[in-house]
Structure formats: structure tokens, C-alpha cells
C-alpha positions in Angstrom: -24.2 27.1 -39.5 -21.7 27.2 -36.6 -21.3 24.0 -34.7 -22.0 24.0 -31.0 -19.1 23.5 -28.6 -18.0 20.0 -28.0 -19.0 20.1 -24.3 -22.6 21.0 -25.3 -22.6 18.0 -27.6 -21.4 15.7 -24.9 -21.7 17.1 -21.4 -20.1 13.9 -20.0 -16.8 15.2 -21.2 -16.7 17.7 -18.3 -16.8 14.8 -15.9 -14.2 12.8 -17.9 -11.6 15.5 -17.1 -12.1 14.8 -13.4 -11.6 11.0 -13.4 -9.6 8.2 -15.0 -12.8 6.1 -15.2 -13.9 5.1 -18.7 -16.9 7.4 -19.3 -17.8 9.5 -22.4 -15.8 7.3 -24.7 -18.0 8.1 -27.7 -18.9 5.6 -30.3 -18.5 4.6 -33.9 -21.7 3.2 -35.1 -22.5 0.6 -32.4 -18.9 0.1 -31.4 -16.3 1.9 -29.4 -13.9 4.3 -31.2 -10.6 2.7 -32.2 -8.7 5.0 -29.8 -10.8 4.0 -26.8 -10.4 0.3 -27.6 -6.7 0.6 -28.0 -6.5 2.5 -24.7 -8.4 -0.3 -23.0 -6.1 -2.9 -24.4 -3.0 -0.9 -23.3 -4.4 -0.5 -19.7 -5.1 -4.2 -19.6 -1.6 -5.0 -20.7 -0.2 -2.7 -18.0 -2.2 -4.4 -15.3 -1.1 -7.8 -16.5 2.6 -6.8 -16.7 2.4 -5.4 -13.2 1.3 -8.8 -11.8 4.1 -10.6 -13.5 6.9 -8.0 -13.1 9.8 -9.6 -11.1 10.5 -8.0 -7.7 13.7 -6.0 -8.0 14.7 -6.5 -4.3 18.3 -5.9 -5.1 17.6 -2.5 -6.5 15.3 -1.6 -3.7 17.9 -2.8 -1.1 20.5 -0.6 -2.8 18.2 2.4 -2.6 17.5 1.8 1.1 21.2 1.4 1.8 22.0 4.7 0.0 19.5 6.3 2.5 21.3 4.7 5.5 18.6 2.0 6.0 19.4 -1.7 6.6 17.3 -4.3 4.9 16.9 -8.1 5.0 15.7 -10.2 2.2 13.1 -13.0 2.9 11.1 -15.3 0.7 7.7 -16.9 1.1 7.0 -20.6 0.8 6.0 -20.1 -2.8 9.1 -21.1 -4.9 8.2 -19.1 -8.0 5.6 -16.6 -9.4 3.5 -19.2 -11.1 3.1 -21.1 -7.8 2.5 -17.9 -5.9 -0.5 -16.9 -8.1 -2.0 -20.4 -7.9 -1.3 -21.1 -4.2 -2.2 -18.0 -2.0 -1.6 -20.0 1.1 2.1 -20.4 0.3 2.5 -16.7 0.0 1.2 -16.2 3.6 4.1 -18.1 5.3 7.8 -17.9 5.2 10.1 -20.4 3.6 12.0 -22.5 6.1 15.3 -20.8 5.3 13.8 -17.3 5.7 12.1 -18.3 9.0 15.5 -19.5 10.3 17.2 -16.3 9.2 14.6 -14.3 11.2 15.1 -16.5 14.3 18.9 -16.0 14.0 18.4 -12.2 13.8 16.0 -12.2 16.7 18.5 -14.2 18.8 21.3 -11.7 18.0 19.0 -8.8 18.8 16.9 -9.9 21.8 14.2 -7.7 23.3 12.1 -7.3 20.2 11.4 -4.0 18.4 8.6 -1.5 18.5 8.0 -1.4 14.7 8.8 -3.7 11.8 8.3 -2.4 8.2 7.8 -5.2 5.7 7.8 -4.7 2.0 6.3 -7.4 -0.2 5.8 -7.5 -4.0 2.2 -8.8 -3.7 0.3 -8.4 -7.0 2.2 -5.4 -8.2 6.0 -5.2 -7.8 5.7 -2.0 -9.9 3.9 -0.3 -7.0 6.6 -1.3 -4.6 9.4 -0.2 -6.8 7.9 3.3 -7.3 6.5 4.1 -3.9 8.3 2.3 -1.1 11.3 4.6 -0.6 9.4 8.0 -0.8 6.7 6.7 1.5 9.2 5.4 4.1 11.0 8.7 4.0 7.7 10.6 4.7 6.8 8.1 7.5 10.1 8.4 9.2 10.0 12.1 9.0 6.7 12.3 10.8 7.5 9.7 13.5 11.0 10.9 14.2 9.9 12.2 17.7 8.3 9.0 18.8 11.5 7.2 19.6 10.4 3.8 18.4 13.0 1.1 17.8 13.0 -0.2 14.3 13.9 -3.6 12.7 15.7 -3.6 9.3 13.3 -3.1 6.4 12.2 -6.6 5.6 11.9 -7.3 1.8 9.7 -10.3 1.0 9.6 -12.0 -2.4 6.3 -13.7 -3.4 4.6 -12.4 -0.2 1.0 -11.8 0.7 -0.4 -9.7 3.6 -0.7 -12.4 6.2 3.0 -13.3 6.0 3.6 -10.2 8.1 2.1 -12.0 11.1 4.8 -14.6 11.1 7.5 -12.1 10.6 6.2 -9.9 13.5 5.9 -12.9 15.8 9.5 -14.1 15.1 10.9 -10.6 15.6 8.9 -9.9 18.7 7.6 -6.7 17.1 4.9 -4.7 18.9 3.7 -3.2 15.7 4.0 -4.2 12.0 3.4 -2.2 8.8 3.1 -4.2 5.5 3.7 -2.3 2.3 2.4 -4.4 -0.6 1.5 -4.1 -4.2 -2.3 -4.1 -4.6 -4.2 -6.0 -7.3 -3.8 -3.8 -10.4 -6.8 -2.1 -11.9 -7.3 -0.8 -15.4 -6.4 2.7 -14.3 -4.1 1.9 -11.4 -1.3 -0.7 -12.1 0.9 0.8 -9.4 -1.3 1.1 -6.3 0.5 0.5 -3.0 -1.5 -0.8 0.0 -0.5 -0.4 3.7 -1.6 -2.9 6.3 -1.0 -2.2 10.0 -1.2 -4.8 12.8 -0.6 -4.4 16.5 0.9 -7.4 18.3 1.2 -9.5 15.1 1.1 -13.3 15.5 0.3 -16.3 13.3 -3.4 -17.0 12.9 -4.7 -13.4 12.9 -7.5 -12.6 10.4 -8.0 -9.4 8.4 -10.3 -8.1 11.2 -7.1 -7.5 13.3 -5.5 -5.3 10.5 -6.1 -1.7 9.4 -5.7 -1.0 5.7 -4.8 2.2 3.9 -5.1 1.7 0.1 -4.3 3.4 -3.2 -1.1 5.1 -2.1 0.3 6.6 -5.3 0.8 9.9 -7.0 -2.7 9.8 -8.6 -4.3 8.5 -5.4 -3.5 9.0 -1.7 -0.4 11.1 -1.3 2.6 9.8 0.7 2.3 12.6 3.3 -1.4 11.9 3.9 -1.0 8.2 4.0 1.9 8.6 6.5 -0.2 10.9 8.6 -3.1 8.4 8.7 -0.8 5.5 9.5 1.0 7.3 12.2 -2.4 8.2 13.9 -3.3 4.5 13.9 0.1 3.5 15.3 0.0 5.9 18.1 -3.6 5.0 19.0 -2.7 1.3 18.8 0.1 1.8 21.3 -2.2 3.6 23.6 -5.1 1.2 23.3 -3.1 -2.0 22.5 -5.3 -3.1 19.6 -5.7 -2.7 15.9 -8.3 -3.7 13.2 -12.0 -3.2 13.3 -11.9 -1.8 16.8 -9.5 0.9 15.8 -11.0 3.6 13.6 -9.1 6.1 11.5 -10.1 9.4 13.1 -7.0 11.3 12.1 -7.3 15.0 11.6 -5.7 16.4 8.4 -4.5 19.9 7.6 -5.6 21.2 4.2 -3.4 23.1 1.8 -5.6 26.2 2.0 -5.8 26.5 5.8 -4.0 25.5 9.0 -7.3 24.4 10.5 -7.5 20.6 11.0 -10.1 18.8 9.0 -12.0 16.1 11.0 -12.1 12.9 9.0 -14.8 11.4 11.2 -17.7 13.2 9.5 -19.5 12.1 6.4 -19.6 14.9 3.8 -22.7 13.4 2.2 -24.7 13.5 5.4 -23.3 16.3 7.5 -24.6 19.8 7.0 -22.1 22.4 5.6 -20.3 24.5 8.2 -21.9 27.7 9.2 
């Protein structure tokens, strides 16, 4: 008797092809198959390694220099990775030497800047290594007509999101974008997060920041992330605010049509177009 197709035996396999989520893994008796168990252990090891991977700031600085971009290396108050993971508060502020370096730079370049781009290793230096340069390229391509003045790209070792507030305040930056490695998941060890703040200063909470997450090849594309970020930056300049009071209402062009897609709607609730 001919066996039925595999898909009819396990219809979940059709969904598995559409997602990296661990579904339709099968079973051997009451346990997972060996291949699924080994795959889980491999993904766990990748996530763990991403957290502990050293930040190759020298390599990233060289790549930026090759593209004609100046960079400046800073360090948080966390002296090493072990301390950084145990003391999040130290990752949110600059070391004394780095703070003084920024003061010296600001004194030599008075008047502040329109935009500061900060790159921090966060919890996945792997994400920063892979995605920083291509994303910055796409962002600068899209904002080339805005005429904003830029600070050097600021590379921060052992940094967390809030360290950007101190950096922006010392530089006198009107706007700040933080590129940081997000906490690795079992299917995404290299996810890059973007955090945007208008008028950054020490003491701001997350309510004053806008976040765009999962920037990577398997997630949100560089072009789409840059488009959404640029919308927020332009609206922030016009309305002089960021965070919960600034919604992402960017319109995107699909690959199939030149008509803009309004991102304000909810595809689960809105009726289909006529």
C-alpha cells in the first residue's frame, strides 16, 4: 500500500517552512528526535556565544574609515564583560576617561550636531559586526538631502541603551540613534536594535525613546529600517519630541507596486481594500 505524502501525515510541516519557530519537530517515543535536540543545543550555544563575543571595535572602525567615516571609541563604566553583565547600571554611563574625551571633542567642535550615531555591543556584538556598516550606508543614502550635521560614529564598548543620553548631552546633539546588539534568541543571535531619542539628556526613561528591532537579513531589512527611522527623525525635528508621543506612521512602498502602504492600519481588524 502506497504511503500518504509526508505533508498529509503532519500538516504542521507546511507552517514550519514559513517560520524559524520550533514547531512540527516530531518525536521518538515520548522524546524529541535527536536531530531536533542537537539543533536546539546548537542554537543555545550560538546565543550564548553572541553574548560573550568581544566587540571588535578596531575592525569596525577600520571598515568605517574605508568608507570615509570618522569614528571615536568610548567605553562605559563597566570595566569588563563579567561586570557589564552583572551591573547593568555601569553600562548606562560613560567611564571618566570617555566622558572627558567627549567634552574635549565638543570643545573643539562647538555648536553641537544635528545627529549622533552611537554603536554599542550590547548583548550581541555579533549583530553589530554584521549589520552596522550596511545599515549606516542605507540610512545615509536616504537622508542625504536633509543636510543634517553629523558627529563621528561613536563606538561604545560594554554599552547599554541609556548611555546614549549622556553621549548626546555632552555632544549637544539634537537627535541620537543608538545601534545596539539585542538580547539573542534561539533563532536570532544577531538581531540589531535601533533606539532613537530627540534632545537626549541624562535621566530620560525608555518612554522618551523610539525602538525599531530585529534589524537583520532574516528580519527587518536595512532599507525598511532606515525608512522607518528617517520618518521618526523628520517628525521629531518638526514636533520636537520622541518616544511614546511619536508614533511610527511611515508609509512604505512594496516591491510589487509603487503605491505607498499605510502602516497605521491593523491588517487583523481593517477590512480588505475594495
